[in-house]
Backbone as JSON, one array per atom type, in Angstrom:
{
  "sequence": "XXXXXXXXXXXXXXXXXXXXXXXXXXXXXXXXXXXXXXXXXXXXXXXXXXXXXXXXXXXXXXXXXXXXXXXXXXXXXXXXXXXXXXXXXXXXXXXXXXXXXXXXXXXXXXXXXXXXXXXXXXXXXXXXXXXXXXXXXXXXXXXXXXXXXXXXXXXXXXXXXXXXXXXX",
  "N": [[-18.89, -2.39, 8.71], [-15.64, -1.46, 9.63], [-12.29, -2.34, 10.19], [-9.38, -0.83, 10.96], [-5.96, -1.12, 10.79], [-3.08, 0.18, 12.31], [0.19, -0.18, 11.99], [3.68, -0.68, 12.69], [7.14, 0.28, 13.28], [8.47, 1.29, 16.56], [8.08, 4.75, 17.09], [7.19, 5.32, 14.59], [4.81, 6.66, 14.27], [2.31, 5.72, 14.96], [0.65, 6.12, 17.31], [0.37, 8.94, 17.4], [-0.8, 9.5, 14.87], [-3.03, 7.84, 15.11], [-4.52, 9.05, 17.2], [-5.4, 11.4, 15.95], [-6.83, 10.38, 13.73], [-8.84, 9.0, 15.07], [-10.67, 10.96, 15.85], [-11.15, 12.2, 13.4], [-12.33, 10.29, 11.66], [-15.12, 9.24, 12.4], [-13.63, 6.97, 14.83], [-13.39, 4.07, 16.94], [-10.72, 3.75, 19.02], [-8.02, 1.59, 19.75], [-5.1, 0.92, 21.49], [-2.4, -1.22, 21.64], [-0.57, -0.86, 23.67], [-2.01, 0.1, 25.82], [-3.01, -2.14, 26.99], [-1.12, -3.43, 28.43], [0.13, -4.34, 31.6], [1.31, -2.24, 34.28], [4.83, -2.33, 34.81], [5.32, -4.55, 33.28], [6.75, -7.59, 32.07], [7.2, -8.22, 29.43], [7.3, -10.73, 28.27], [6.66, -13.42, 25.93], [4.23, -14.58, 26.61], [2.98, -12.58, 28.15], [2.75, -10.58, 26.22], [1.06, -11.85, 24.36], [-1.23, -12.17, 25.91], [-2.0, -9.48, 26.3], [-2.56, -8.85, 23.64], [-4.72, -10.56, 23.12], [-6.63, -9.4, 24.81], [-6.9, -6.94, 23.54], [-8.02, -7.84, 21.12], [-10.48, -8.81, 22.06], [-11.8, -6.46, 22.96], [-11.89, -5.15, 20.52], [-13.54, -6.87, 19.02], [-16.01, -6.53, 20.4], [-16.47, -3.8, 19.88], [-16.67, -3.79, 17.07], [-18.89, -5.46, 16.68], [-20.79, -3.82, 17.8], [-21.05, -2.03, 15.79], [-19.15, -0.09, 15.27], [-16.52, 1.75, 13.58], [-13.27, 0.63, 13.78], [-10.06, 1.34, 15.06], [-6.94, 0.06, 15.21], [-3.92, 0.06, 16.98], [-1.01, -1.51, 16.79], [1.7, -3.9, 16.85], [1.64, -5.69, 14.15], [3.11, -7.38, 12.6], [3.78, -10.02, 12.9], [2.78, -13.11, 11.66], [0.91, -14.67, 13.0], [-0.53, -12.84, 14.56], [-1.55, -11.17, 12.56], [-3.18, -13.01, 11.25], [-5.05, -13.53, 13.28], [-6.41, -11.07, 13.54], [-7.46, -10.84, 10.97], [-9.17, -13.09, 10.96], [-10.95, -12.3, 12.98], [-12.18, -10.14, 11.72], [-13.5, -11.45, 9.63], [-15.25, -13.02, 11.17], [-16.88, -11.07, 12.31], [-18.03, -9.94, 10.14], [-16.67, -7.76, 9.06], [-14.66, -5.34, 7.31], [-11.17, -5.21, 6.52], [-8.6, -2.87, 6.72], [-5.33, -2.22, 6.15], [-2.52, -0.49, 7.44], [0.83, 0.5, 7.29], [3.07, 2.33, 9.12], [6.08, 3.93, 8.89], [9.5, 5.07, 9.19], [12.63, 6.75, 8.5], [15.57, 5.35, 10.03], [17.11, 7.16, 11.61], [15.24, 9.14, 12.15], [13.27, 7.71, 13.52], [14.73, 6.99, 15.85], [15.23, 9.53, 16.93], [12.63, 10.43, 17.49], [11.88, 8.53, 19.42], [13.63, 9.18, 21.46], [12.53, 11.57, 22.35], [10.28, 10.89, 23.73], [7.96, 10.57, 26.5], [9.08, 9.58, 29.74], [7.62, 7.45, 30.86], [6.65, 6.02, 28.69], [6.09, 3.06, 26.78], [8.1, 2.26, 24.93], [10.72, 3.64, 25.47], [13.32, 3.05, 25.89], [14.51, 1.76, 23.75], [17.03, 0.32, 21.83], [19.32, 1.38, 19.19], [19.92, -0.88, 17.55], [17.75, -2.53, 18.08], [15.69, -1.0, 17.0], [16.36, -1.12, 14.3], [15.94, -3.85, 13.93], [13.14, -3.94, 14.34], [12.27, -2.39, 12.14], [13.24, -3.95, 10.01], [11.67, -6.19, 10.38], [9.31, -5.63, 9.16], [9.72, -5.82, 6.49], [8.62, -7.17, 3.5], [6.09, -7.55, 4.47], [2.73, -7.3, 3.67], [0.45, -4.65, 2.96], [-2.42, -2.48, 2.82], [-1.71, 0.13, 2.61], [1.33, 1.84, 2.79], [3.27, 4.1, 4.54], [5.88, 6.4, 4.64], [6.74, 8.24, 7.25], [8.7, 10.07, 7.75], [9.37, 12.78, 6.85], [6.95, 14.08, 6.96], [4.2, 16.01, 8.08], [1.83, 15.24, 10.7], [-0.77, 15.9, 9.91], [-0.68, 15.64, 7.11], [-0.1, 12.92, 6.83], [-2.39, 11.77, 8.0], [-4.38, 12.75, 6.28], [-3.63, 11.5, 3.92], [-4.08, 8.82, 4.61], [-6.85, 8.9, 5.07], [-7.82, 9.6, 2.5], [-6.89, 7.4, 1.0], [-8.38, 5.42, 2.23], [-10.97, 6.16, 1.49], [-10.83, 5.72, -1.29], [-10.3, 2.96, -1.25], [-12.66, 1.98, -0.09], [-14.43, 2.47, -2.18], [-13.59, 0.61, -4.05], [-14.05, -1.83, -2.82]],
  "CA": [[-17.92, -2.13, 9.75], [-14.27, -1.47, 9.14], [-11.21, -2.39, 11.16], [-8.17, -0.23, 10.38], [-4.79, -1.37, 11.64], [-1.89, 1.01, 12.17], [1.3, -0.98, 12.47], [4.97, -0.13, 12.32], [8.13, 0.28, 14.36], [8.35, 2.38, 17.54], [8.44, 6.05, 16.53], [6.66, 5.46, 13.23], [3.7, 7.59, 14.28], [1.02, 5.04, 15.16], [-0.17, 6.77, 18.34], [0.06, 10.32, 16.97], [-1.75, 9.42, 13.76], [-4.24, 7.22, 15.63], [-5.32, 10.03, 17.96], [-6.05, 12.31, 14.99], [-7.82, 9.61, 12.96], [-9.96, 8.65, 15.95], [-11.63, 12.07, 15.76], [-11.41, 12.54, 12.0], [-13.13, 9.32, 10.91], [-14.59, 8.89, 13.71], [-13.39, 5.54, 15.06], [-13.05, 3.62, 18.29], [-9.29, 3.48, 18.94], [-7.4, 0.73, 20.75], [-3.65, 0.85, 21.38], [-1.92, -2.4, 22.36], [0.16, -0.39, 24.86], [-2.98, 0.28, 26.91], [-3.38, -3.43, 27.54], [-0.02, -3.95, 29.23], [0.12, -3.97, 33.02], [2.53, -1.53, 34.7], [5.9, -3.23, 35.22], [5.25, -5.74, 32.44], [8.03, -8.22, 31.73], [7.23, -8.34, 27.97], [7.48, -12.11, 27.79], [5.71, -13.74, 24.86], [2.93, -14.83, 27.24], [2.42, -11.28, 28.51], [2.39, -9.89, 24.97], [-0.1, -12.52, 23.78], [-2.37, -11.85, 26.77], [-2.42, -8.11, 25.95], [-3.13, -8.89, 22.31], [-6.05, -11.17, 23.24], [-7.52, -8.38, 25.39], [-7.14, -5.99, 22.45], [-8.97, -8.48, 20.2], [-11.79, -8.88, 22.72], [-12.39, -5.11, 22.88], [-12.14, -4.88, 19.1], [-14.73, -7.65, 18.67], [-17.18, -5.86, 20.96], [-16.7, -2.54, 19.16], [-17.14, -4.09, 15.71], [-20.26, -5.97, 16.79], [-21.63, -2.65, 18.09], [-21.17, -1.23, 14.57], [-18.14, 0.97, 15.21], [-15.27, 1.64, 12.86], [-12.25, 0.4, 14.81], [-8.69, 1.68, 14.71], [-6.03, -0.68, 16.07], [-2.5, 0.38, 16.93], [-0.3, -2.67, 17.33], [2.7, -4.51, 15.98], [0.94, -6.83, 13.54], [3.96, -7.97, 11.58], [3.83, -11.46, 13.09], [1.67, -13.67, 10.9], [-0.1, -15.16, 13.94], [-1.37, -11.7, 14.93], [-2.28, -10.77, 11.36], [-4.23, -14.01, 11.03], [-6.09, -13.36, 14.3], [-7.2, -9.88, 13.18], [-8.2, -11.21, 9.76], [-10.25, -13.99, 11.39], [-11.93, -11.49, 13.71], [-12.94, -9.36, 10.73], [-14.43, -12.39, 8.98], [-16.25, -13.41, 12.17], [-17.8, -9.95, 12.57], [-18.41, -9.4, 8.82], [-16.02, -6.44, 8.93], [-13.59, -5.24, 6.31], [-9.88, -4.88, 7.13], [-7.74, -1.95, 5.98], [-4.05, -2.25, 6.87], [-1.59, 0.61, 7.2], [2.12, 0.44, 7.96], [3.72, 3.63, 9.26], [7.49, 3.76, 9.19], [10.32, 6.27, 8.98], [14.07, 6.46, 8.48], [16.09, 4.95, 11.33], [17.51, 8.33, 12.39], [14.01, 9.82, 12.58], [12.66, 6.86, 14.57], [15.52, 7.13, 17.08], [15.01, 10.88, 17.47], [11.28, 10.46, 18.06], [11.88, 7.72, 20.63], [14.35, 9.96, 22.49], [11.68, 12.67, 22.82], [9.09, 10.36, 24.41], [7.86, 10.63, 27.96], [9.78, 8.48, 30.42], [6.72, 6.33, 31.12], [6.21, 5.35, 27.47], [6.51, 1.66, 26.67], [9.35, 2.12, 24.17], [11.64, 4.76, 25.64], [14.69, 2.55, 26.03], [14.82, 0.9, 22.61], [18.36, 0.58, 21.29], [19.34, 1.5, 17.72], [19.86, -2.19, 16.89], [16.38, -3.01, 18.19], [14.89, -0.25, 16.01], [16.67, -1.72, 12.99], [15.22, -5.13, 13.9], [11.72, -3.65, 14.14], [12.08, -1.95, 10.75], [13.46, -5.11, 9.13], [10.59, -7.17, 10.55], [8.19, -5.24, 8.3], [10.06, -6.07, 5.09], [7.86, -8.28, 2.95], [4.72, -7.56, 5.0], [1.83, -6.59, 2.76], [-0.52, -3.74, 3.58], [-3.16, -1.67, 1.86], [-1.04, 1.42, 2.49], [2.58, 2.0, 3.54], [3.64, 5.52, 4.52], [7.09, 6.83, 5.32], [6.34, 9.46, 7.96], [9.92, 10.8, 8.11], [9.35, 14.22, 6.59], [5.58, 14.51, 6.76], [3.44, 16.36, 9.29], [0.72, 14.34, 11.03], [-1.95, 16.26, 9.1], [-0.48, 15.08, 5.77], [-0.21, 11.47, 6.96], [-3.8, 11.41, 8.24], [-5.18, 13.01, 5.08], [-3.28, 10.44, 2.98], [-4.8, 7.62, 5.03], [-8.29, 9.11, 4.85], [-8.06, 9.54, 1.05], [-6.71, 6.01, 0.59], [-9.52, 4.68, 2.77], [-12.11, 6.49, 0.63], [-10.63, 5.0, -2.55], [-10.41, 1.54, -0.93], [-14.1, 1.69, 0.11], [-15.06, 2.47, -3.5], [-13.19, -0.61, -4.74], [-14.5, -3.07, -2.16]],
  "C": [[-16.53, -2.31, 9.17], [-13.31, -1.51, 10.32], [-9.95, -1.89, 10.44], [-7.02, -0.53, 11.32], [-3.68, -0.38, 11.28], [-0.76, 0.21, 12.8], [2.59, -0.33, 12.03], [5.9, -0.12, 13.51], [7.86, 1.38, 15.37], [8.85, 3.69, 16.91], [7.91, 6.29, 15.13], [5.47, 6.39, 13.14], [2.35, 6.98, 14.55], [0.12, 5.78, 16.15], [-0.58, 8.18, 17.92], [-0.99, 10.34, 15.87], [-3.08, 8.85, 14.25], [-5.12, 8.19, 16.38], [-6.06, 10.99, 17.03], [-7.14, 11.58, 14.21], [-9.04, 9.24, 13.78], [-11.06, 9.7, 15.87], [-12.08, 12.31, 14.32], [-12.39, 11.58, 11.33], [-14.61, 9.28, 11.27], [-14.45, 7.37, 13.85], [-13.15, 5.29, 16.54], [-11.6, 3.15, 18.22], [-8.82, 2.61, 20.09], [-5.91, 0.66, 20.46], [-3.18, -0.32, 22.23], [-1.22, -2.01, 23.67], [-0.78, -0.26, 26.06], [-3.37, -1.03, 27.59], [-2.25, -4.11, 28.32], [-0.15, -3.46, 30.67], [1.38, -3.17, 33.33], [3.57, -2.54, 35.18], [5.93, -4.53, 34.45], [6.64, -6.26, 32.1], [8.21, -8.42, 30.23], [7.6, -9.73, 27.47], [6.45, -12.35, 26.69], [4.31, -13.98, 25.43], [2.24, -13.52, 27.59], [1.95, -10.53, 27.26], [1.14, -10.52, 24.36], [-1.35, -12.22, 24.6], [-2.9, -10.45, 26.45], [-3.09, -8.1, 24.58], [-4.53, -9.51, 22.33], [-7.06, -10.21, 23.85], [-7.89, -7.34, 24.34], [-8.17, -6.57, 21.48], [-10.37, -8.53, 20.78], [-12.5, -7.53, 22.65], [-12.75, -4.76, 21.45], [-13.4, -5.6, 18.65], [-15.99, -6.94, 19.14], [-17.51, -4.57, 20.21], [-17.21, -2.78, 17.75], [-18.58, -4.59, 15.73], [-21.24, -4.83, 17.06], [-21.75, -1.72, 16.89], [-20.17, -0.11, 14.43], [-17.07, 0.69, 14.15], [-14.2, 1.56, 13.93], [-10.88, 0.7, 14.24], [-7.77, 0.98, 15.71], [-4.6, -0.2, 15.88], [-1.77, -0.77, 17.58], [0.77, -3.11, 16.35], [2.09, -5.77, 15.4], [1.79, -7.52, 12.48], [4.08, -9.48, 11.73], [2.58, -12.08, 12.47], [0.56, -14.18, 11.83], [-1.07, -14.03, 14.33], [-2.18, -11.22, 13.73], [-3.45, -11.71, 11.11], [-5.38, -13.84, 12.03], [-6.99, -12.17, 13.98], [-8.04, -10.18, 11.95], [-9.39, -12.11, 10.1], [-11.35, -13.23, 12.12], [-12.79, -10.69, 12.74], [-13.93, -10.26, 9.99], [-15.59, -12.73, 9.92], [-17.3, -12.32, 12.38], [-18.31, -9.3, 11.27], [-17.88, -7.99, 8.62], [-14.96, -6.5, 7.84], [-12.32, -4.74, 7.0], [-9.06, -4.01, 6.2], [-6.44, -1.83, 6.77], [-3.12, -1.13, 6.44], [-0.3, 0.33, 7.96], [2.72, 1.84, 7.93], [5.17, 3.39, 9.65], [8.22, 5.08, 8.96], [11.78, 5.83, 8.89], [14.54, 6.16, 9.9], [16.45, 6.16, 12.19], [16.29, 9.09, 12.93], [13.33, 9.02, 13.7], [13.4, 7.03, 15.89], [15.32, 8.49, 17.73], [13.64, 10.99, 18.12], [11.22, 9.67, 19.37], [12.56, 8.47, 21.77], [13.47, 11.03, 23.12], [10.47, 12.19, 23.62], [9.16, 10.58, 25.91], [8.53, 9.4, 28.56], [8.9, 7.27, 30.62], [6.28, 5.56, 29.88], [6.83, 3.96, 27.38], [7.87, 1.5, 25.98], [10.22, 3.36, 24.28], [13.09, 4.31, 25.68], [15.08, 1.6, 24.91], [16.19, 1.31, 22.06], [18.3, 0.74, 19.78], [19.26, 0.14, 17.01], [18.46, -2.79, 16.97], [15.46, -2.29, 17.2], [15.11, -0.82, 14.62], [15.95, -3.06, 12.86], [13.73, -4.92, 13.66], [11.45, -3.29, 12.68], [12.22, -3.13, 9.8], [12.33, -6.13, 9.23], [9.39, -6.84, 9.66], [8.49, -5.46, 6.82], [9.29, -7.3, 4.62], [6.43, -8.38, 3.48], [3.85, -6.75, 4.05], [0.83, -5.75, 3.55], [-1.26, -3.02, 2.47], [-2.46, -0.34, 1.6], [0.21, 1.4, 3.36], [3.0, 3.45, 3.4], [4.94, 5.71, 5.28], [6.78, 8.2, 5.92], [7.51, 10.38, 8.26], [9.8, 12.31, 7.99], [7.94, 14.77, 6.38], [4.93, 14.91, 8.08], [2.28, 15.37, 9.47], [-0.5, 14.63, 10.15], [-1.85, 15.67, 7.69], [-0.66, 13.56, 5.8], [-1.68, 11.07, 7.13], [-4.66, 11.68, 7.01], [-4.87, 11.97, 4.0], [-4.03, 9.16, 3.31], [-6.29, 7.76, 4.74], [-8.63, 9.01, 3.36], [-7.92, 8.11, 0.53], [-7.87, 5.14, 1.05], [-10.77, 4.92, 1.92], [-12.01, 5.71, -0.69], [-10.8, 3.49, -2.37], [-11.87, 1.13, -0.77], [-14.83, 1.61, -1.25], [-14.78, 1.18, -4.26], [-13.78, -1.87, -4.14], [-15.99, -3.07, -1.89]]
}
């Protein structure tokens, strides 16, 4: 069993890439956004509650033998540690991917989102903070999605995953 994490700033391509990979691999996909209640206040408690629900669903899917694809902000060490522990607990392997892009590209993508999307009102300074929060974070694969079509990004991930499986 494999757990693949897609992490990165808003607009980096996690959801777009995740939807394609879900079919391509195939994998059971969980997006942290789906675990927030409508009208969420985004307090640390609310965010942690959503993350715990995501972990619970992930655990069940891994135990059932599924490849799991997680879309979440995993740059905080507490969250990284929780996913790593879950993989150990379920005898699963963890493959981490960070998707990012240039600030101007991220801001343009965020502007084009549906009004109901979780991150439609992110300010430029908040985007810079998100991007900076990933500096120093290690991953199996880091992709700048700025000038790449989704098909190229997903094929890069799939090829890297194949090579990673051969090594581990």
